[in-house]
C-alpha positions as CSV (number, residue, x, y, z in Angstrom):
1,X,0.0,0.0,0.0
2,X,3.1,2.3,0.0
3,X,2.7,5.3,-2.3
4,X,-1.1,5.0,-2.2
5,X,-3.6,7.2,-0.3
6,X,-7.1,6.1,0.5
7,X,-9.5,8.8,-0.7
8,X,-11.8,10.4,1.9
9,X,-15.4,9.0,1.9
10,X,-18.4,10.6,3.5
11,X,-20.4,8.2,5.8
12,X,-23.5,10.4,6.1
13,X,-25.7,7.9,4.3
14,X,-27.1,4.6,5.5
15,X,-24.8,1.7,6.0
16,X,-27.1,-0.3,3.7
17,X,-25.8,1.7,0.8
18,X,-23.1,0.5,-1.6
19,X,-19.8,2.3,-1.2
20,X,-17.0,2.6,-3.7
21,X,-13.5,3.3,-2.3
22,X,-10.9,4.5,-4.7
23,X,-7.2,3.8,-4.3
24,X,-4.9,6.0,-6.4
25,X,-1.3,6.2,-7.3
26,X,0.8,7.5,-10.1
27,X,0.2,4.5,-12.4
28,X,-3.6,4.1,-12.3
29,X,-6.8,3.7,-10.4
30,X,-8.2,0.7,-8.5
31,X,-11.9,0.4,-7.6
32,X,-13.5,-2.1,-5.2
33,X,-17.1,-2.3,-4.0
34,X,-18.0,-2.8,-0.3
35,X,-21.6,-3.5,0.8
36,X,-22.8,-2.8,4.3
37,X,-26.0,-4.5,5.4
38,X,-28.1,-3.8,8.4
39,X,-29.4,-6.6,10.7
40,X,-32.9,-5.6,9.7
41,X,-32.1,-6.1,6.0
42,X,-30.6,-9.5,6.8
43,X,-33.9,-10.5,8.5
44,X,-35.9,-9.3,5.5
45,X,-33.5,-11.2,3.2
46,X,-34.3,-14.4,5.2
47,X,-38.0,-14.1,4.2
48,X,-38.8,-16.5,1.4
49,X,-41.9,-15.8,-0.6
50,X,-43.9,-18.3,-2.6
51,X,-45.1,-16.3,-5.6
52,X,-47.0,-19.2,-7.0
53,X,-49.1,-19.6,-3.8
54,X,-52.7,-18.3,-3.6
55,X,-51.7,-16.8,-0.2
56,X,-51.3,-13.0,-0.7
57,X,-47.7,-11.8,-0.6
58,X,-48.4,-9.3,2.2
59,X,-49.8,-12.1,4.4
60,X,-46.7,-14.3,3.7
61,X,-44.5,-11.3,4.8
62,X,-46.6,-10.7,7.9
63,X,-46.4,-14.4,8.9
64,X,-42.6,-14.5,8.5
65,X,-42.1,-11.4,10.5
66,X,-44.5,-12.7,13.1
67,X,-42.4,-15.8,13.4
68,X,-39.3,-13.7,14.0
69,X,-41.1,-11.7,16.7
70,X,-42.5,-14.8,18.5
71,X,-39.1,-16.6,18.4
72,X,-37.4,-13.6,19.9
73,X,-35.3,-12.9,16.9
74,X,-37.0,-9.5,16.8
75,X,-37.1,-8.3,20.3
76,X,-39.6,-5.9,22.1
77,X,-38.8,-2.3,21.4
78,X,-36.7,-3.2,18.4
79,X,-37.2,-1.4,15.0
80,X,-38.7,-3.7,12.4
81,X,-37.9,-3.4,8.7
82,X,-39.4,-0.4,6.9
83,X,-41.7,-0.4,3.9
84,X,-38.8,0.6,1.7
85,X,-36.5,-2.1,3.1
86,X,-39.2,-4.8,2.6
87,X,-40.0,-3.6,-0.9
88,X,-36.4,-3.4,-2.0
89,X,-35.2,-6.7,-0.5
90,X,-38.3,-8.8,-1.5
91,X,-39.1,-7.2,-4.8
92,X,-42.7,-6.3,-3.8
93,X,-44.5,-3.0,-4.0
94,X,-44.5,-0.5,-1.2
95,X,-48.3,-1.0,-0.9
96,X,-47.8,-4.7,-0.2
97,X,-45.1,-3.9,2.3
98,X,-47.3,-1.3,4.0
99,X,-50.2,-3.8,4.2
100,X,-47.9,-6.4,5.9
101,X,-46.8,-3.8,8.5
102,X,-50.3,-2.6,9.1
103,X,-51.4,-6.2,9.7
104,X,-48.7,-6.7,12.3
105,X,-49.9,-3.5,14.1
106,X,-53.6,-4.6,14.0
107,X,-52.6,-7.9,15.7
108,X,-50.8,-6.0,18.4
109,X,-47.4,-7.4,17.6
110,X,-46.0,-4.0,16.6
111,X,-46.8,-0.4,16.9
112,X,-45.8,2.6,14.8
113,X,-44.5,6.0,15.7
114,X,-44.8,8.8,13.1
115,X,-41.4,9.8,11.8
116,X,-39.6,7.0,13.7
117,X,-40.9,3.7,12.2
118,X,-42.5,0.5,13.4
119,X,-41.4,-1.2,16.6
120,X,-42.0,-4.6,18.2
121,X,-44.6,-4.5,21.0
122,X,-44.0,-6.0,24.4
123,X,-45.6,-9.2,25.5
124,X,-49.3,-9.3,26.5
125,X,-50.4,-7.2,29.5
126,X,-51.3,-9.5,32.4
127,X,-54.4,-8.2,34.3
128,X,-53.6,-9.4,37.7
129,X,-56.7,-9.7,40.0
130,X,-54.4,-10.0,43.1
131,X,-53.2,-6.4,42.9
132,X,-55.1,-3.1,42.8
133,X,-53.1,-0.9,40.4
134,X,-53.9,2.0,38.2
135,X,-53.2,1.6,34.4
136,X,-50.1,3.9,34.8
137,X,-48.8,1.8,37.6
138,X,-49.3,-1.4,35.7
139,X,-47.4,-0.1,32.7
140,X,-44.5,1.3,34.7
141,X,-44.2,-2.0,36.5
142,X,-43.7,-3.7,33.1
143,X,-41.2,-1.2,31.8
144,X,-43.6,0.4,29.4
145,X,-44.4,4.1,29.0
146,X,-48.0,4.9,29.7
147,X,-49.9,7.4,27.6
148,X,-53.4,8.6,27.2
149,X,-55.6,10.0,24.5
150,X,-58.5,11.9,26.2
151,X,-61.9,11.4,24.6
152,X,-64.0,13.2,27.2
153,X,-63.6,14.9,30.5
154,X,-66.7,16.5,31.9
155,X,-69.2,16.9,34.7
156,X,-72.6,15.2,34.1
157,X,-75.6,13.3,35.5
158,X,-74.8,9.6,35.6
159,X,-76.6,6.6,34.1
160,X,-78.6,4.4,36.5
161,X,-75.9,1.7,36.7
162,X,-73.2,4.3,37.6
163,X,-75.5,6.0,40.2
164,X,-76.2,2.6,41.8
165,X,-72.5,1.5,41.9
166,X,-71.4,4.8,43.5
167,X,-74.4,5.0,45.9
168,X,-75.4,8.4,44.6
169,X,-78.5,10.4,45.5
170,X,-81.0,11.7,43.0
171,X,-79.5,14.5,40.8
172,X,-75.9,13.9,42.1
173,X,-73.4,14.5,39.4
174,X,-70.2,12.7,38.5
175,X,-67.1,13.4,36.6
176,X,-66.7,11.3,33.4
177,X,-63.1,10.7,32.2
178,X,-63.0,8.6,29.0
179,X,-59.6,7.8,27.6
180,X,-57.7,5.5,25.2
181,X,-54.9,4.1,27.3
182,X,-51.6,3.3,25.5
183,X,-48.3,1.6,26.3
184,X,-45.3,2.7,24.2
185,X,-47.7,4.2,21.6
186,X,-49.7,1.0,21.2
187,X,-53.4,1.3,22.1
188,X,-54.4,-1.2,24.8
189,X,-57.8,-0.2,26.1
190,X,-60.7,2.3,26.3
191,X,-61.4,3.3,29.8
192,X,-64.5,5.3,31.1
193,X,-64.0,6.4,34.7
194,X,-66.8,7.9,36.8
195,X,-66.2,9.8,40.1
196,X,-68.7,11.4,42.5
197,X,-68.4,15.2,41.9
198,X,-69.0,16.0,45.6
199,X,-65.7,14.2,46.6
200,X,-63.5,16.2,44.2
201,X,-65.6,19.2,43.2
202,X,-62.8,21.1,41.3
203,X,-61.3,18.2,39.5
204,X,-61.7,19.8,36.1
205,X,-59.4,22.6,37.2
206,X,-56.9,20.6,39.2
207,X,-56.3,17.5,37.1
208,X,-54.5,17.0,33.8
209,X,-56.5,14.2,32.2
210,X,-53.5,12.6,30.4
211,X,-51.8,11.9,33.8
212,X,-52.4,9.4,36.6
213,X,-55.8,9.9,38.2
214,X,-55.0,7.8,41.3
215,X,-52.0,10.0,42.1
216,X,-54.1,13.2,41.6
217,X,-56.9,11.9,43.9
218,X,-54.3,11.1,46.6
219,X,-52.3,14.3,46.3
220,X,-55.1,16.9,45.9
221,X,-58.0,15.3,47.8
222,X,-56.4,12.8,50.2
223,X,-58.5,10.0,48.6
224,X,-56.6,6.7,48.7
225,X,-58.3,3.8,47.0
226,X,-58.2,0.8,49.3
227,X,-60.1,-2.1,47.6
228,X,-62.0,-2.8,44.5
229,X,-64.4,-5.3,43.0
230,X,-63.7,-6.1,39.3
231,X,-65.6,-8.3,36.9
232,X,-64.2,-9.5,33.5
233,X,-66.2,-10.6,30.5
234,X,-65.2,-11.8,27.1
235,X,-66.8,-9.9,24.2
236,X,-66.1,-8.5,20.7
237,X,-65.2,-5.0,19.7
238,X,-67.9,-2.7,18.2
239,X,-67.1,-0.6,15.1
240,X,-66.4,2.5,17.2
241,X,-64.2,0.5,19.7
242,X,-62.3,-1.2,16.9
243,X,-61.4,2.2,15.4
244,X,-60.0,3.5,18.7
245,X,-58.1,0.3,19.5
246,X,-56.8,-0.1,15.9
247,X,-58.2,-3.6,15.5
248,X,-60.8,-5.1,13.2
249,X,-64.5,-4.9,14.1
250,X,-65.6,-7.9,16.1
251,X,-62.1,-8.6,17.3
252,X,-62.0,-10.3,20.7
253,X,-61.9,-8.0,23.7
254,X,-62.1,-8.2,27.5
255,X,-64.7,-5.9,29.2
256,X,-63.8,-5.0,32.8
257,X,-66.1,-3.4,35.3
258,X,-64.5,-2.0,38.5
259,X,-66.0,-0.4,41.6
260,X,-63.3,1.0,43.9
261,X,-63.7,1.9,47.5
262,X,-62.0,4.0,50.1
263,X,-60.8,2.6,53.4
264,X,-64.2,3.4,55.1
265,X,-66.1,1.6,52.4
266,X,-67.3,4.6,50.4
267,X,-67.4,3.9,46.7
268,X,-65.1,6.4,44.9
269,X,-64.7,5.1,41.4
270,X,-66.7,3.2,38.8
271,X,-64.9,2.2,35.7
272,X,-65.8,0.4,32.5
273,X,-62.8,-0.7,30.4
274,X,-62.5,-2.5,27.1
275,X,-59.1,-4.2,26.5
276,X,-57.8,-5.7,23.3
277,X,-58.0,-9.5,23.5
278,X,-54.7,-9.9,21.6
279,X,-52.8,-7.8,24.1
280,X,-54.3,-8.8,27.4
281,X,-54.6,-12.0,29.5
282,X,-56.2,-12.4,32.9
283,X,-54.2,-13.9,35.7
284,X,-55.7,-15.1,39.0
285,X,-54.5,-17.2,41.9
286,X,-57.0,-19.8,43.3
287,X,-56.8,-21.3,46.8
288,X,-58.5,-24.5,47.9
289,X,-60.5,-24.1,51.1
290,X,-61.7,-27.7,51.5
291,X,-59.6,-30.0,53.6
292,X,-59.8,-33.7,52.8
293,X,-59.9,-35.9,55.9
294,X,-58.8,-39.5,55.4
């Protein structure tokens, strides 16, 4: 290499690009090609499509990427291949690639962030009946970032089932807080919370509805939730729910109804929640009370 100088090369572009390094000396020029490939591109390259199959190409791509997610090859929080990477590596249209990525998102395996890309979702949320936690507390315990999209926050007269659960008198008002709850930008549930207005009369002024309600109740009003009754039912998503949760209509969901109480037994909260069935599972511990005597 004596007498030769390696020309300066700008590395501002993607490592997936092809680079040509030029070696020069007095007698001539030598050119060699070097190809850098990202790990994502290697994973896309490992996808084999059967173009003779009746199975749509987007579905084949979605299935192969699903296998990589379930096997742990693609890990939670990791960036999945982009539309352009899938299209270039597999020789399909960007529309086909987009459909494959959308399908992964609708199944809860991935979530997208505008301007950043599509990421692998974390494992299913375990709804544990042994612990009384707020949504924010559950997400933080699992290493996820809780977020909320506020759909409604207002003072109103309650429906009959809400009034009964909260032991309200005639014409007593409640605060309604309805939100889409998210973890790491992935929509998990729709939550409608009802609180007796007399117990926190200036909640509209003192509470930022995208934050933790339980913390606000404790800090501003000294209201500590002590115990709750919760019922879970299996159901399917309505058209409106499906749109908010980013799933297909009639996709499986869990419906939770919770009534929470203060230490003195006063009901403080009545909540109706709809959780995505593909992102949630119910965990409970059972004990046997009967003793068998031989």
